[in-house]
Steps between C-alpha positions, in 0.01 A plus 500: 500500500565709811215729401266200474597368845460848648147523356415155636627581850298822492189309395455704177337216304375725218861595418614137472381397144694769306809439714482125425452559126806725498723211609661255260500124558824490711376801699175325579681188617720707727203691637312176557778370727473818709120471509520141626722611788262785575210252504678292766569812702138617481369178657646610834345848491185603681178491296480875442845518340429187295173638368669817385733331251324170426333609173812673367708190579247278324494707181877547486574129549247398234650741250859395569443126456619379162338155523124441496514232770689721743275794423186294572646376828593854604155643424333215686715531814285500812703767677442742209126449456360713783381808311174694474511634141604266221868527401449311173460806273842613620643151440361500146658840447839369614468201260385682189834452320478119528449258213135376452612137532667585831181668625295197395736272692467727806120488473503119486736464793325759715157351429622172648585658835264470797237739632443729203264789570293731282796735446731213403245357256484840334880510490519159326230608257697811406818300452327257263334785312834676445672172411204391280494150649205296633402548861669226713209317661611393850306441818658804663416720204139383511490590870618851416240523221216406737620770741493754217149391402386528860639851528330601173161399640525768770705765324201713407227630725250269332604136527584363158361153413761225502378354169553834330853532639596151382353558154707818458824340620700378197670227705188335644484223237858401585505549876152386610547132397811493717277541807382143441857368502646680804571303817298754700276784390616857573315661793358770269291242314194546719154355453176455687185295466270707278346290223424785260793732568783549255688753712735244647761277341298182432218701340738719301702204369184318393376816327828516308455133406155582359655786300763266356792680670573184701457139388197362686586131455852564627361667813269204567785253466729705721233546768439126515874436517549752780210360701645153458843619610373652824669786681390790715131518575472856368655394167272198475195721553620738229538231235171348605328838455648532150398144408145548623460818298639338187234224532671194360317330215364145519796374295747675731331357808505151349863531396605582856302227676802363685593853609156562653517178699845591631386851597192365676717266704793727589416862413417773748131518588389752229696316230367162613145638501534627143649170384218314671241714315673419170480129585128538568454656157707225338285237674183671377636476144594135548869582469611391850598130510403306811860406570608865494212592732591224744868604507433869558231424760734284702737795538242777523296336775812502714517883492404694817272750317149376574343697215716320243438160659124550510497610136699193398264267687212671322667439163563136589138463605381635163721260309387203711134590453554525127687171477506276808730256320789737580458428874777242505747759372370812677402380849862428606569864417196606705639302793798738512262745671473262796833641617386863478490691828146630434242265644236634256732409212538151642123464524441611140763260372358216709147564367631501144676168554191350666277606212712353220668209678244251358622593150851375583549154354835369624589419864838672466344846484270424794795389711688816399207720601457313827868550580467872431183525712681344797677832561168676569441594862260351755215727391483316164571154639138379496445607139826347383423169671156485344643580158800266490429247774791275578723659234591776746762382742533665837823692505731386780493741793832676511647624824489877481818689583495875558762676288640812662815695417816428699518685830706818444852467631687790654788611280797681645575845366825506307765728652547849364731534197856485623668708229433850373451377143232249602319752719506775237360262240216392729411851619511643147276224366235564763515879483505526120195280468292767672688829505582548132194718449414820683142384559399138531132411472362272766425224251867484399649476849585145593756364739748263338470125546755516783239690703593604849803272518675678214433839657623393844818345359577815304426731795720299736773488234497879464546542876781244516704611197449873557687446827792312343513611131313830487703665224489200266127450571402860429705502179343177380147615578551837332622331182237223498211741560609774258193637327253382765273791578551532874880480459487786247232712666467380860219315676144582399238559772296197392800274570494592870123513546365223728189478286685350206847381594646170382813309599672635188427853615649404835825397332495823300481699824807324641696532174414870464616565857819302443577704187442827685184589305282570805544816704469497876192720480324261258601198706344641816184612319454175310566277799234686695248380238556139603278558803143425395231667707136592467177306519505438123845340500497156339713192554676549164643837599589376849690195376670708231594753768677226695701412190592863437601556862735204476668616178547855628657357816720274286610805301601677821684188618692487170597865540632434852682186383479314832221244447648168379171349375123525554320317779169459312642316199278189473625152571228339287332582169177593678673793670526326839811539717618208712513600868839336560646681200370835624661433838829432323474824300429699816807339656717619212359852538586490872858389429548779244340758726235580239152612603221338295288728287153539656313426175730212408459338843124560504462327163719215622269451799194491276667235286645277770368144521384445856493122480331295771582306814871447577602677180329822614643481851852436367485800266371727776774386740772560240366849433497587871858373533619778271449747782383779270174689478433358156563148629248550779242635254557203271452256790174665602379505140577131446318402820187702411203296383307775320533585135598850392135607480244240614204465264141527618225286350286675243139551615344276237638202691285593800201725433408756235529800730785676684613336820776534752842426365392498136437756229247513220591707195220722368559700185291667233440157348336380820604256768653252257873496567635217710836610641689423823668745736829473689579590862782731603842392625637762739850354489533602134379853566730529803826331393505512121594794271223738405472361144389168655232644729214447252561126535431516873180705487153352506374489141133516415381335178492751216349421163615829351700433186839667491685576180848397597711296265480198713407144419775439245772623739408288797814289558621725782154513659493129577867507604434778752302258719594154369374330818161673519290405194178563693593861570606573144190330363283723718680819400501422128146360491354811326715419196340158480153642553547733206649218291174309547244778520639759258752312290830647619769309311811346656389541863535131589871477423613516862276215623711195392796646689286525815408135460871410509576709811583335829216650706173334579197561278151567626184689417665793322690279258189294425293813441774642278508176303121510462518846347788394273316194369228737380733752334385631165817434302611141424865561585398615849285192549798288394706660779215421740500135390875484562439637849227246571717208388802615701292542815347156446841342444624654826193380691394858572178515299166458675267421213186545707607848615587600144167370370305696760697817424417457131131461583511823701667693218248370247221601738647854515530502119876549529596182314348355184411132509615430143849641567533293815388193306770566242771531766392193696466303177860589417611382845309173457657446158844493664393199708380672819144362475460412869617848602262672261206276597554586866478869413187455287324284757513797739420761236209342313231479773482876527472545122240225461283686754435783256156504342650653184791290375827700501666529163774242468361259759477228234873539429577476870288186535677357196837545668367338818355205307823451306700499824256263672513254209879497515571493871174367646292651777631309803526741788289764322161569650205508255441855380180662629262615228655292224203264461248780465713672239527179300126455522411832342321511167699549183835380379729786586867451570435553870235228515708253298816553703310479830363161392849393395640600839220318685588182310852508647360495855281196430278400790664751733319797335233640730200712417568833665292801402692828491391808685276742309643806327425724796711283729797431270733735691412334828570162337852607410562643846373179665743295294786730594422492869469124488 
């Protein structure tokens, strides 16, 4: 036994099987107890030492287990699975003296464990072959089989056809049907839309069905059942591809009539489309009863996919032409389309009802149709009145009420953890979430939900408890963070680089310094990097540099042990510090004879809430009464009217050429970018630490994309200047430009926090919001909608300004109209119709002036018409150019929606011709200047 443990500790895994086989049953039990203790010990080792013995420990433990259940659990242990070459041949060698029944039991138990790979599938197969028992068909085993099949396709230089691999596999007939029973398909089961290809799973499975290897009728039944059950979209598309290739017979289609109707009503779009095509074929064969058609139509016409709705109206039209006596049963289903958002759909349904209404005998159906038609908008009112006469009752005019989210309420920051145990738990949770790997890709780096407040609480707690309980704190942190890379190997350069730092990295810096893991030489060199210089320096690096400068200063304060707490710890969740509270903290420092840290005090000044009127004067007087230099600086800062870096108007709000006090960004893509500049603040360059100087310099607009890991780490950016949303919006505007123009993902995440900040909002925030509403990715547009609603709820949104900014960005081809329509439609759907209509009333005149209709204008007009119908147009001036657009030839979405919007204005609509194409830019500028 001692020889076995020695071999395991030395990592000699090839020596383990014979040493295990040499032990008797009691010897194996005794060795197993020692191995379990060693396994616990190994969990606290660094990764290099663990890797050295992991495989030997795995093989030895498997061989020493006398029960199949325990052996399966040992082999499947997560902490023993990190290996490069398969250990299973060695495990089989250590088990070769076992009874076949025991091996079969092990195979069954192990096949039921989760996440089986190619190597583990092979291991189970070998166990069943030796034991001469059937292969245990489990979902996890099938997943391992698909991985093995996938690897076999690429094992040779010439790619081997999938159908050939499956034909040669002796287990295909048993395992393949299980794919149709699994809750989710394995990721290796890939497919693509190629009608004639058999080199993907749907084609290969259907080829095997043709060969008789698989039961074709069983596959059809299972595909229908899976499509009825629903699930992930990718799985639904897979089973649909198999079903389409199998080509269900007429009897099979007839037998599943109720299934097709259910799929057409509730399935994902491709599934619903296929089911609809089957229903068309059934109708052509006379096998679709009218009642079934009416039921499925009532549900299908309520779907948002216009293609499906149009196809269903076409089918209903064919049936009605063939037999008009079905009108009484089918027209109520057609009337469901009256509630569809597409005005063209409404028109088609209304024409169908008008054509076959004379065939309806009873008054009940006519009254039902009239009631349904009453929901149609003003644009259809004349037709509906002519069709139903007095049956249509005027709906009572409801008083519209704008629904906006509650105004954000300031929430006080909870105090720092008061005990070492609480602080260690919080710091370890934040650090481990990001520092467990040596290299963290940008896409994986996310601040925790606590955001800046959690970081600030933890940082303040480290300063407080390091002063009073340093020994207990260092011991607790060393134990809680055992195995974390920077604790084992020291800080990595990327963790102290301003281009990519996060709040978790900031905590890691403080913890590493507290544990004595940072040399004085490294500390001096790394802190020097917090100063961002150069003409190409971006706001991300500058704001990150401020964070790093603070944490390095906090580390030095912890080492000195004199600072009782941090001055810049926020009072509120936004990062703001209450002026009276900062005065009180400075008073405590004065009593203790402690000099504030320059970076800590500078950040506190940037965060202080200045207030207004008597509140501001009172705070300034209290600060002056301290009689300290910091108190005098605080008083002057509170009295100052200017923001940290005043924002200049971007040139597109004046003229399309450079002018005094403004900047126009010209790049290789031409003079398209619309970005503001900020003026310098000499007080920051004179009185603040060097790491803060970038914030006080004049910043020209730069549309050069930087590659810093930024948008997803932005909680400390907004908390650096919680009272200056205009300044931050101007500095971070390039992120939003690239989110709209080039599709950068996640760049809008900081904007809702700016909307909640205490500072005033102006042109920069409205321009930033305009970019964000046109972001490429839906999740970014959702963040923009949240920002819009919060600003509106706080009374800080100027809809006319936002609309004009959107028109400018569309004119510069920086924002797509269809994306903006999607975002504003989402905002309107929440109940903010008046807010959205105000924005669109200012945006639309410029777009209607184009000779060539911008793509998506019809969607934008649809949103405007929907808002106008809900909230009315009182207080909204008629939109210039709307009448001419509605009067164009054709029946496009743009023309229809323009007519619909005109109907909401009634007699107030005026005939205003837009400017010609050559003057469209001047038109936009005139509106802005007005």
